[in-house]
Backbone bond lengths (Angstrom), bond angles and torsions (degrees), N, CA, C in turn:
res aa  C-N    CA-C-N  psi(-1)  N-CA   C-N-CA  omega(-1)  CA-C   N-CA-C  phi
1 X - - - 1.544 - - 1.517 105.31 -
2 X 1.475 116.71 -48.78 1.369 120.81 177.68 1.545 117.16 -48.12
3 X 1.358 116.06 -45.83 1.452 119.35 174.29 1.556 116.76 -63.02
4 X 1.403 113.39 -41.15 1.343 117.55 179.68 1.550 112.60 -65.81
5 X 1.316 116.11 -51.55 1.417 122.56 176.16 1.593 115.43 -49.68
6 X 1.256 110.61 -49.43 1.534 121.73 176.34 1.410 107.38 -62.04
7 X 1.189 125.40 -44.75 1.386 128.30 178.63 1.574 115.13 -57.81
8 X 1.401 106.38 -32.99 1.609 114.39 -179.80 1.553 107.97 -89.33
9 X 1.344 121.39 12.19 1.371 119.16 175.68 1.488 121.87 92.28
10 X 1.354 113.17 5.39 1.455 119.98 174.29 1.598 113.72 -77.77
11 X 1.202 117.47 148.16 1.428 121.22 175.06 1.587 105.05 -85.57
12 X 1.397 111.75 115.87 1.498 117.40 -169.82 1.432 106.12 -116.72
13 X 1.345 118.20 131.27 1.497 122.66 166.94 1.521 106.21 -112.76
14 X 1.211 117.21 128.51 1.635 126.68 171.76 1.397 107.81 -85.42
15 X 1.421 119.39 113.59 1.494 121.78 172.90 1.549 108.93 -87.18
16 X 1.288 116.72 122.79 1.482 121.12 -174.63 1.521 109.64 -127.67
17 X 1.240 113.36 166.09 1.631 118.96 175.77 1.441 105.73 -57.03
18 X 1.377 115.55 141.95 1.509 122.85 -178.02 1.573 105.30 -56.81
19 X 1.366 123.75 -44.69 1.373 122.48 -174.84 1.603 114.33 -63.46
20 X 1.436 113.91 -24.59 1.419 121.82 176.73 1.531 116.65 -83.01
21 X 1.453 116.62 -15.92 1.459 116.35 -165.00 1.566 111.50 -60.93
22 X 1.393 116.76 -38.39 1.504 115.40 -168.75 1.497 109.09 -70.91
23 X 1.261 117.43 -25.08 1.433 120.76 -168.85 1.644 108.87 -102.45
24 X 1.329 118.30 -8.29 1.453 119.92 -175.93 1.501 114.17 -69.91
25 X 1.266 120.66 139.90 1.494 119.57 -169.92 1.545 108.59 -71.70
26 X 1.286 126.72 151.59 1.258 131.21 171.78 1.599 117.70 -82.52
27 X 1.366 110.80 -1.11 1.382 117.60 172.88 1.591 112.01 -130.19
28 X 1.268 118.50 147.23 1.459 124.13 177.36 1.468 111.08 -97.38
29 X 1.380 126.68 122.79 1.325 126.36 167.55 1.495 115.51 -100.57
30 X 1.411 113.67 120.50 1.427 119.74 169.51 1.508 116.73 -115.37
31 X 1.346 113.56 129.69 1.418 121.31 166.27 1.520 112.73 -104.00
32 X 1.404 113.15 122.37 1.483 115.91 -168.37 1.554 108.99 -152.21
33 X 1.218 117.56 154.33 1.493 122.85 174.35 1.515 110.39 -64.26
34 X 1.381 113.03 -25.49 1.471 123.06 176.66 1.479 115.93 -76.64
35 X 1.268 117.55 -11.22 1.424 131.30 177.74 1.506 112.95 128.05
36 X 1.405 112.03 146.87 1.542 118.42 -171.67 1.553 101.48 -109.69
37 X 1.353 115.50 143.07 1.490 118.38 -177.46 1.494 104.97 -175.07
38 X 1.394 111.70 162.44 1.441 120.96 169.49 1.625 107.63 -111.71
39 X 1.328 110.21 145.33 1.430 114.99 176.40 1.473 116.55 -141.76
40 X 1.335 124.92 141.42 1.445 124.60 -171.68 1.547 108.73 -79.10
41 X 1.299 110.33 141.80 1.447 117.92 176.75 1.514 108.57 -138.15
42 X 1.361 113.04 162.01 1.598 118.88 167.36 1.492 108.88 -88.37
43 X 1.326 120.38 157.47 1.462 123.86 173.49 1.497 107.47 -129.64
44 X 1.355 116.24 146.11 1.371 121.05 177.40 1.567 111.99 -150.51
45 X 1.242 125.24 163.09 1.313 129.88 178.29 1.546 116.06 -96.59
46 X 1.384 112.22 -13.49 1.440 124.31 179.93 1.588 103.47 -129.42
47 X 1.401 109.79 149.75 1.506 119.37 172.68 1.486 112.74 -63.17
48 X 1.340 123.40 111.90 1.391 119.88 174.39 1.429 115.30 -77.61
49 X 1.388 121.96 166.39 1.457 122.96 169.12 1.495 110.04 -42.47
50 X 1.417 116.53 135.03 1.500 111.30 -176.46 1.607 102.66 -163.24
51 X 1.367 114.66 161.67 1.427 119.78 180.00 1.591 104.46 -79.61
52 X 1.354 112.66 -42.77 1.478 116.82 -169.21 1.520 107.92 -132.93
53 X 1.302 120.33 130.54 1.515 121.07 168.81 1.409 109.84 -113.26
54 X 1.422 112.90 115.84 1.511 119.78 -175.95 1.564 104.67 -94.74
55 X 1.312 118.87 115.35 1.447 120.85 -179.27 1.545 108.44 -97.08
56 X 1.349 117.91 119.71 1.363 127.65 -164.18 1.515 117.84 -132.18
57 X 1.379 107.96 20.33 1.548 113.42 -177.47 1.531 107.83 -91.51
58 X 1.253 109.80 172.19 1.551 116.28 173.27 1.452 113.75 -66.61
59 X 1.349 122.42 151.49 1.418 118.28 178.80 1.530 112.83 -60.21
60 X 1.272 116.89 -32.17 1.476 115.43 -178.65 1.538 115.10 -73.78
61 X 1.325 115.70 -3.97 1.419 122.77 -177.93 1.548 108.96 -110.84
62 X 1.328 119.92 5.25 1.561 121.58 -167.98 1.472 109.87 -68.26
63 X 1.360 118.56 -49.15 1.514 122.34 -176.70 1.502 110.90 -59.08
64 X 1.383 118.49 -44.04 1.499 120.19 175.29 1.456 110.12 -58.14
65 X 1.453 114.91 -53.95 1.477 118.43 -178.79 1.520 117.84 -49.49
66 X 1.443 112.19 -40.05 1.511 114.76 -177.93 1.481 112.94 -69.38
67 X 1.269 116.94 -8.45 1.545 115.09 175.11 1.616 111.76 -62.50
68 X 1.384 110.80 -26.17 1.407 120.62 -176.30 1.472 113.30 -73.67
69 X 1.371 119.49 -13.70 1.396 124.80 179.60 1.503 105.07 -86.12
70 X 1.261 122.90 82.64 1.479 123.37 -175.34 1.664 111.70 -92.68
71 X 1.289 116.56 -12.17 1.476 121.20 178.35 1.554 109.99 -138.55
72 X 1.368 113.64 73.50 1.488 113.00 179.71 1.446 123.57 -58.03
73 X 1.388 112.96 -27.61 1.436 123.86 174.31 1.560 110.30 -56.36
74 X 1.318 120.55 -28.33 1.474 122.28 -177.22 1.494 112.44 -90.70
75 X 1.326 116.98 1.98 1.474 120.73 176.69 1.496 107.02 -99.23
76 X 1.335 112.74 124.57 1.539 115.73 176.49 1.618 116.50 -66.87
77 X 1.375 113.90 -57.69 1.405 118.66 -177.70 1.533 109.61 -140.58
78 X 1.236 121.54 157.04 1.410 123.46 -174.52 1.582 105.09 -125.65
79 X 1.358 115.02 120.55 1.480 121.73 176.81 1.493 115.10 -110.86
80 X 1.261 119.42 96.78 1.442 122.02 -174.83 1.714 107.31 -80.92
81 X 1.326 116.22 129.74 1.416 115.79 172.85 1.511 108.31 -113.35
82 X 1.343 121.08 32.94 1.451 124.55 177.41 1.377 113.17 -67.44
83 X 1.388 118.49 155.33 1.449 122.42 165.79 1.547 112.89 -76.25
84 X 1.281 113.77 145.04 1.417 120.84 -179.75 1.513 116.52 97.11
85 X 1.310 121.80 -163.38 1.476 133.17 -165.53 1.522 112.56 -122.79
86 X 1.277 112.67 -47.99 1.487 120.36 -163.89 1.620 115.53 -65.52
87 X 1.368 110.49 -24.08 1.480 114.71 178.24 1.526 115.64 -66.10
88 X 1.217 118.79 -21.54 1.471 122.23 -176.14 1.594 107.88 -72.09
89 X 1.358 121.56 -45.08 1.387 123.12 170.93 1.502 115.29 -59.11
90 X 1.406 115.80 -41.59 1.461 122.13 -177.10 1.499 103.72 -59.15
91 X 1.330 116.70 -49.44 1.502 119.85 -168.81 1.591 109.07 -72.88
92 X 1.271 113.37 -34.00 1.559 113.35 172.69 1.511 113.68 -61.41
93 X 1.454 111.61 -44.19 1.479 118.40 178.67 1.534 111.34 -60.23
94 X 1.240 120.57 -31.52 1.484 122.99 -173.97 1.544 109.08 -91.47
95 X 1.254 118.89 -40.92 1.427 121.14 -166.11 1.721 115.08 -115.15
96 X 1.359 109.04 -8.62 1.462 113.47 177.68 1.585 108.45 100.07
97 X 1.314 112.91 142.59 1.520 113.30 -175.46 1.413 116.13 -65.27
98 X 1.365 113.70 -31.24 1.473 119.42 -172.06 1.563 113.06 -69.31
99 X 1.349 117.44 -24.69 1.398 124.49 178.80 1.672 118.48 -73.60
100 X 1.419 108.16 -29.42 1.421 117.04 -169.81 1.527 111.42 -91.61
101 X 1.375 114.88 128.60 1.519 123.18 176.78 1.569 104.72 -120.35
102 X 1.292 111.53 99.35 1.498 112.44 -177.98 1.557 108.06 -62.89
103 X 1.429 111.94 152.83 1.431 114.89 178.26 1.528 103.37 -163.82
104 X 1.289 118.21 156.22 1.510 125.81 176.84 1.525 107.61 -126.72
105 X 1.346 116.98 156.41 1.342 127.34 172.45 1.558 117.26 -130.22
106 X 1.207 126.77 124.63 1.569 120.32 172.69 1.488 106.02 -114.83
107 X 1.365 108.08 125.98 1.501 114.43 -173.07 1.522 103.32 -172.99
108 X 1.372 118.99 153.97 1.397 124.87 172.55 1.506 108.22 -112.90
109 X 1.267 117.59 113.35 1.471 121.68 -177.68 1.576 108.26 -134.97
110 X 1.265 117.57 157.12 1.524 122.06 176.02 1.535 108.11 -133.67
111 X 1.291 114.94 146.83 1.480 119.23 170.40 1.569 105.35 -94.54
112 X 1.317 115.72 112.41 1.461 121.08 -179.27 1.455 109.87 -80.24
113 X 1.443 119.91 -32.86 1.312 121.81 179.49 1.653 100.30 -163.18
114 X 1.413 112.36 167.76 1.528 109.00 176.14 1.521 109.93 -58.68
115 X 1.439 113.11 131.02 1.313 120.52 179.45 1.502 114.89 83.59
116 X 1.299 121.15 -12.60 1.524 123.60 -173.59 1.525 106.07 -116.32
117 X 1.368 115.98 122.10 1.389 122.66 -169.90 1.609 110.49 -130.79
118 X 1.176 113.65 138.73 1.490 115.68 -176.44 1.594 106.54 -120.44
119 X 1.243 118.55 125.17 1.466 128.08 -175.17 1.590 100.49 -100.83
120 X 1.410 109.20 106.82 1.551 111.95 -176.32 1.574 113.49 -98.15
121 X 1.215 122.18 -20.63 1.542 121.64 178.77 1.511 109.06 -80.14
122 X 1.405 112.29 147.80 1.514 120.06 173.50 1.564 113.16 -67.62
123 X 1.318 121.38 1.52 1.384 125.07 -173.92 1.545 108.87 -138.22
124 X 1.378 110.96 159.80 1.559 116.70 164.31 1.518 100.06 -151.42
125 X 1.413 114.62 115.04 1.395 124.13 -174.45 1.484 112.39 -109.18
126 X 1.196 117.69 109.60 1.619 120.90 177.42 1.442 111.55 -107.48
127 X 1.391 117.55 121.48 1.365 126.97 170.24 1.487 114.92 -110.96
128 X 1.337 119.72 130.32 1.368 122.58 -174.32 1.528 111.63 -127.88
129 X 1.343 115.69 145.50 1.565 116.22 173.19 1.558 110.89 -57.82
130 X 1.300 110.54 146.11 1.492 117.15 -179.23 1.551 109.03 -66.70
131 X 1.401 112.70 -18.40 1.463 116.69 176.46 1.631 115.93 -57.78
132 X 1.314 109.48 -25.80 1.399 117.53 177.09 1.559 120.72 -95.96
133 X 1.265 110.90 12.47 1.579 116.10 -171.65 1.531 109.34 -64.10
134 X 1.351 118.74 -42.17 1.457 117.89 -176.29 1.511 111.71 -67.81
135 X 1.399 114.80 -43.65 1.425 117.03 -177.15 1.497 110.84 -69.96
136 X 1.419 120.70 -47.50 1.344 123.71 -170.66 1.527 115.79 -99.71
137 X 1.284 116.76 8.52 1.542 114.34 -175.30 1.583 111.33 -67.81
138 X 1.129 120.64 -29.21 1.457 122.56 178.99 1.515 110.89 -70.93
139 X 1.353 113.35 -39.96 1.450 124.60 -177.31 1.530 105.07 -65.15
140 X 1.286 115.69 -46.40 1.550 118.51 -169.17 1.486 107.40 -70.17
141 X 1.377 111.24 -39.30 1.521 115.48 175.47 1.484 116.04 -58.45
142 X 1.296 113.54 -38.02 1.526 118.00 -179.65 1.577 110.85 -74.14
143 X 1.454 113.54 -33.70 1.524 113.27 178.41 1.614 113.65 -72.08
144 X 1.395 110.23 -24.06 1.470 119.30 177.49 1.568 109.09 -69.29
145 X 1.264 116.06 -36.91 1.520 120.60 179.03 1.640 104.94 -70.64
146 X 1.217 120.73 -20.62 1.536 119.03 -176.95 1.530 105.04 -88.43
147 X 1.367 122.49 -18.67 1.373 122.89 179.91 1.459 113.84 124.40
148 X 1.294 121.43 0.45 1.424 123.70 168.04 1.450 112.63 -65.08
149 X 1.503 114.00 145.93 1.408 120.54 165.93 1.451 104.04 -97.39
150 X 1.450 116.52 126.42 1.582 119.64 -175.54 1.527 107.61 -132.04
151 X 1.255 110.37 147.08 1.507 121.65 174.26 1.488 110.05 -144.14
152 X 1.330 115.83 142.52 1.533 125.92 159.21 1.465 106.29 -90.62
153 X 1.348 114.60 133.52 1.443 123.13 178.15 1.421 111.21 -122.34
154 X 1.392 118.97 130.90 1.358 121.41 -178.23 1.564 117.19 -77.08
155 X 1.348 114.61 -37.68 1.515 124.67 -172.53 1.477 107.61 -91.29
156 X 1.355 116.32 113.73 1.489 116.99 -173.08 1.516 112.02 -70.74
157 X 1.383 125.60 -37.93 1.425 115.64 173.86 1.482 113.92 -64.96
158 X 1.246 121.87 -24.43 1.391 123.50 -179.88 1.662 109.86 -73.61
159 X 1.320 112.75 -40.99 1.396 118.04 174.58 1.537 114.30 -61.16
160 X 1.366 119.43 -42.02 1.427 121.72 -178.06 1.478 115.84 -82.58
161 X 1.454 111.80 -44.84 1.462 112.89 175.88 1.633 113.36 -70.47
162 X 1.284 117.99 -29.82 1.368 123.73 -178.65 1.611 113.27 -54.76
163 X 1.331 111.98 -31.27 1.498 119.45 170.84 1.539 111.71 -83.90
164 X 1.273 116.75 -42.86 1.491 121.45 -176.70 1.492 110.81 -55.10
165 X 1.326 118.38 -44.24 1.412 125.70 -167.54 1.521 106.83 -70.54
166 X 1.236 124.34 -24.12 1.450 130.11 166.96 1.483 112.24 -79.60
167 X 1.386 120.88 -52.47 1.374 135.30 -170.24 1.551 108.65 -60.25
168 X 1.336 113.19 -58.73 1.536 115.97 -170.38 1.596 109.79 -56.95
169 X 1.269 116.54 -55.16 1.499 112.38 176.87 1.497 122.16 -55.50
170 X 1.292 111.75 -41.58 1.497 123.27 172.74 1.484 113.22 -59.63
171 X 1.395 116.02 -50.79 1.455 114.79 176.60 1.432 121.24 -67.40
172 X 1.409 111.89 -36.98 1.350 118.35 -172.24 1.613 109.62 -76.61
173 X 1.212 117.30 -39.70 1.455 119.54 177.90 1.506 116.94 -73.87
174 X 1.342 116.68 -38.75 1.467 118.80 173.53 1.492 114.85 -62.06
175 X 1.472 112.87 -38.39 1.393 115.89 -176.67 1.525 112.37 -78.21
176 X 1.291 112.46 -48.26 1.500 117.98 -178.22 1.496 111.90 -56.20
177 X 1.419 117.85 -42.72 1.417 123.58 173.92 1.429 122.21 -82.84
178 X 1.351 114.45 -15.65 1.402 125.89 -171.33 1.474 112.12 55.14
179 X 1.410 115.94 51.29 1.433 123.21 -171.96 1.528 106.33 -131.36
180 X 1.382 110.37 158.21 1.481 118.26 171.35 1.503 110.52 -74.98
181 X 1.291 123.49 172.50 1.401 128.24 175.83 1.610 110.98 -59.40
182 X 1.324 109.71 -41.79 1.543 112.44 -178.97 1.503 102.80 -70.48
183 X 1.288 130.44 -46.24 1.436 125.98 -177.33 1.522 109.18 -55.27
184 X 1.398 115.77 -48.26 1.537 117.55 -179.85 1.536 110.31 -54.55
185 X 1.327 120.08 -47.76 1.357 122.37 -172.98 1.451 112.36 -73.05
186 X 1.302 122.85 -18.16 1.436 130.36 -174.60 1.558 105.45 -90.39
187 X 1.307 123.82 -14.68 1.437 128.75 -177.08 1.528 106.84 -105.73
188 X 1.329 116.33 120.00 1.468 119.55 -172.43 1.596 110.73 -64.18
189 X 1.317 114.59 -39.26 1.511 117.91 179.38 1.561 110.08 -60.34
190 X 1.299 110.35 -55.51 1.564 115.27 -174.17 1.444 111.65 -69.74
191 X 1.449 120.20 -33.44 1.467 119.74 174.39 1.487 108.85 -61.45
192 X 1.434 115.62 -41.42 1.546 115.73 -172.63 1.477 110.19 -64.71
193 X 1.423 111.32 -41.01 1.599 113.38 172.92 1.492 117.17 -53.57
194 X 1.357 108.51 -47.60 1.463 115.38 -177.60 1.623 111.69 -63.76
195 X 1.256 114.53 -46.30 1.452 114.68 178.24 1.483 112.05 -69.47
196 X 1.199 126.23 -32.05 1.436 128.08 169.35 1.587 111.98 -66.79
197 X 1.213 123.03 -33.10 1.390 128.75 172.44 1.490 112.88 -66.18
198 X 1.286 115.27 -36.74 1.586 120.61 179.95 1.462 102.07 -68.60
199 X 1.343 121.47 -48.69 1.515 122.97 -175.21 1.472 110.14 -57.10
200 X 1.283 114.23 -45.48 1.436 122.42 -178.92 1.557 110.95 -64.27
201 X 1.250 120.28 -41.91 1.405 127.81 179.36 1.519 110.40 -64.53
202 X 1.484 115.67 -44.53 1.394 118.76 179.32 1.526 113.57 -66.69
203 X 1.375 116.38 -38.68 1.384 121.44 173.81 1.486 118.90 -49.96
204 X 1.414 107.28 -51.75 1.475 120.58 179.34 1.599 108.63 -63.89
205 X 1.398 112.42 -45.95 1.445 112.53 -178.88 1.422 112.83 -65.43
206 X 1.248 121.11 -34.45 1.503 121.24 179.72 1.524 108.29 -68.81
207 X 1.313 119.53 -39.59 1.553 119.54 174.23 1.518 112.33 -65.47
208 X 1.386 118.23 -18.75 1.431 122.24 175.84 1.496 113.52 -83.02
209 X 1.497 114.06 -8.35 1.448 116.09 -177.11 1.537 114.93 106.20
210 X 1.316 113.25 2.82 1.541 117.23 -177.85 1.553 111.91 -82.68
211 X 1.210 118.60 150.70 1.458 126.00 174.89 1.614 100.71 -97.93
212 X 1.348 115.55 88.80 1.446 121.62 177.73 1.555 106.00 -127.55
213 X 1.301 115.01 144.74 1.405 126.21 174.39 1.488 117.31 -125.01
214 X 1.207 117.96 110.22 1.633 121.94 -175.08 1.527 109.92 -54.17
215 X 1.398 117.79 -40.92 1.488 111.30 -172.83 1.540 111.75 -72.52
216 X 1.373 110.55 -33.28 1.618 112.48 172.70 1.492 111.70 -65.04
217 X 1.260 119.42 -41.03 1.427 121.16 178.13 1.491 109.86 -64.45
218 X 1.232 120.24 -43.85 1.532 118.51 178.66 1.505 113.24 -65.96
219 X 1.409 118.07 -34.70 1.390 124.13 170.28 1.539 114.09 -57.73
220 X 1.234 120.71 -38.76 1.368 131.25 176.20 1.459 112.85 -69.41
221 X 1.283 116.45 -41.51 1.462 121.59 179.92 1.449 112.66 -67.28
222 X 1.330 115.62 -39.02 1.536 123.05 178.82 1.403 110.05 -63.38
223 X 1.489 126.43 -16.42 1.334 125.39 -177.38 1.602 112.57 -106.60
224 X 1.416 109.83 6.76 1.506 112.61 177.26 1.520 112.60 -67.27
225 X 1.316 116.75 143.59 1.463 113.66 168.56 1.500 122.49 -46.83
226 X 1.292 123.87 136.85 1.439 121.91 -172.07 1.495 116.02 -76.69
227 X 1.325 119.04 -9.59 1.362 120.06 179.83 1.572 115.52 -100.84
228 X 1.222 120.15 13.60 1.534 125.96 -179.76 1.444 107.58 -74.58
229 X 1.360 109.92 141.06 1.517 125.30 167.12 1.481 109.53 -121.30
230 X 1.314 120.22 145.81 1.287 126.52 179.50 1.548 117.10 -83.03
231 X 1.211 123.63 150.88 1.493 124.44 -179.89 1.508 106.51 -63.30
232 X 1.365 118.49 -38.71 1.488 117.11 179.41 1.505 109.41 -58.39
233 X 1.444 119.47 -48.61 1.471 125.72 170.76 1.433 113.34 -42.60
234 X 1.330 117.88 -46.83 1.380 123.75 -173.25 1.535 112.25 -73.17
235 X 1.373 111.03 -38.53 1.563 118.73 177.70 1.507 108.93 -60.44
236 X 1.354 115.74 -50.23 1.406 119.93 -179.76 1.612 115.12 -58.44
237 X 1.415 112.73 -41.51 1.381 120.05 -176.13 1.593 110.94 -67.20
238 X 1.399 117.11 -23.42 1.372 129.53 -175.93 1.548 110.53 -93.71
239 X 1.375 115.54 -2.43 1.447 120.82 -174.32 1.514 117.55 71.23
240 X 1.468 109.64 19.16 1.519 109.63 172.66 1.532 114.46 -94.87
241 X 1.298 113.39 164.91 1.575 113.52 -178.61 1.466 106.58 -76.18
242 X 1.337 110.55 125.91 1.546 121.35 175.54 1.577 108.10 -64.39
243 X 1.311 112.99 156.10 1.483 123.34 172.07 1.514 110.11 -83.18
244 X 1.382 120.73 53.01 1.475 126.47 -168.04 1.567 101.66 -77.25
245 X 1.255 129.98 -46.43 1.380 130.73 -179.20 1.609 114.27 -59.41
246 X 1.264 110.66 -45.05 1.395 121.61 -178.98 1.542 113.31 -68.28
247 X 1.450 116.78 -33.26 1.501 114.12 -176.11 1.569 106.60 -100.77
248 X 1.380 119.23 -49.42 1.454 115.29 178.68 1.400 113.40 -79.85
249 X 1.293 123.52 -30.85 1.465 126.62 -171.82 1.600 111.20 -54.26
250 X 1.349 121.10 -43.56 1.514 115.31 -179.54 1.540 112.86 -66.06
251 X 1.319 117.23 -26.56 1.582 119.96 175.15 1.524 109.42 -71.82
252 X 1.237 112.49 -42.19 1.537 116.12 -170.18 1.491 105.27 -77.65
253 X 1.377 120.52 -38.12 1.482 117.72 -176.16 1.450 110.63 -81.92
254 X 1.438 115.67 -26.78 1.400 117.12 178.66 1.551 108.28 -75.92
255 X 1.371 116.84 -38.52 1.496 112.30 178.36 1.532 114.09 -61.09
256 X 1.282 119.25 -37.17 1.435 123.29 176.48 1.502 108.90 -67.95
257 X 1.295 122.07 -37.46 1.450 124.08 179.91 1.590 113.06 -65.85
258 X 1.210 118.45 -37.51 1.416 131.05 -170.94 1.569 108.96 -99.91
259 X 1.260 117.87 -8.95 1.451 119.68 -176.48 1.600 108.61 69.42
260 X 1.272 121.39 38.83 1.515 122.40 176.18 1.469 108.27 -104.74
261 X 1.279 123.19 124.16 1.486 123.39 172.52 1.511 112.64 -62.04
262 X 1.318 116.02 136.44 1.586 117.00 175.37 1.606 105.41 -139.83
263 X 1.305 115.89 64.98 1.298 120.00 178.85 1.527 117.72 -65.00
264 X 1.403 114.17 -37.71 1.609 114.03 -179.44 1.462 104.88 -68.87
265 X 1.346 122.26 -43.78 1.578 121.67 -177.45 1.610 107.98 -54.48
266 X 1.415 112.93 -48.64 1.468 118.96 -178.91 1.599 112.99 -55.67
267 X 1.347 111.91 -42.27 1.531 121.42 -177.67 1.432 103.50 -62.34
268 X 1.336 116.26 -60.00 1.578 123.10 -174.26 1.453 110.60 -58.49
269 X 1.397 123.05 -40.47 1.403 124.00 178.96 1.499 114.95 -63.00
270 X 1.238 111.15 -38.48 1.485 121.66 179.53 1.430 110.77 -66.26
271 X 1.382 117.47 -41.55 1.439 127.34 -178.79 1.561 105.59 -66.48
272 X 1.364 120.56 -42.57 1.370 119.34 -179.97 1.566 112.79 -68.35
273 X 1.186 118.86 -37.74 1.453 124.92 170.21 1.488 117.22 -51.86
274 X 1.324 110.34 -49.71 1.565 121.63 169.23 1.542 111.50 -55.52
275 X 1.338 110.69 -49.00 1.494 112.15 179.37 1.534 118.76 -58.18
276 X 1.374 108.93 -44.03 1.448 118.49 179.33 1.555 113.98 -61.43
277 X 1.357 115.63 -35.31 1.445 119.78 -179.32 1.525 104.75 -75.96
278 X 1.194 120.63 -30.63 1.502 122.68 -177.39 1.557 108.98 -74.01
279 X 1.206 122.09 -34.60 1.414 127.11 177.53 1.416 112.28 -74.29
280 X 1.367 115.26 -36.19 1.423 113.62 175.11 1.480 118.02 -72.70
281 X 1.434 113.83 -37.36 1.392 111.70 172.36 1.566 118.02 -62.06
282 X 1.322 112.26 -33.97 1.522 113.40 176.89 1.428 113.69 -68.61
């Protein structure tokens, strides 16, 4: 996001860990089907005064990252692109409801090195709450010209659950099975678990007020590139903690809250937990 925003003429400051600041490059390098380039950016260990703060960390890193927001009054709006649901209430409780513009992004990217990012998926889909249309309309239009698919969405549960019902089955099956999307879909057992997880996620999402349709989600999943790997899968392989609570947690807790059985999600979440422990021990 930093590279794309800077490419479009925005003044971008990358907020990084204090111990990384001295070595962090002053240019971002992006390799993407939308275009490959290097763009200059500023770097800081604390969030400077800004119109928009984009939060792009892992859910497991959120608490540590928020320590860099030392002057919230100098931040105009906050746009979190985290996986999951629960971070929105946390941010509103800390900074006030008016500052938070919920958004989601669906994309496969990797950090090859500090400041060097590779966009691997043939798509980048950005969905933003309609509450941010006046502030972010120009930014969204510029990103669309770059190749992003963008939408403003009125209903917040639909915005957040609309991503999670795709993400959770994708992340959980690829990680638990250590398979690509194509390998998951080609294996009857893993495909069955993934499709069951989609239906469970959609049932819970609908109970939470989201307009989600399991058959449409399944149709979209069947069209995904077969070589995709989830960020959760990559985290586990690298010995990093997976975003298990952020991604599976809302389905598990929502299922319990609404009395909706979610056995496939439970089974996959347990398998991911086992896989993460295995890789850490290795």
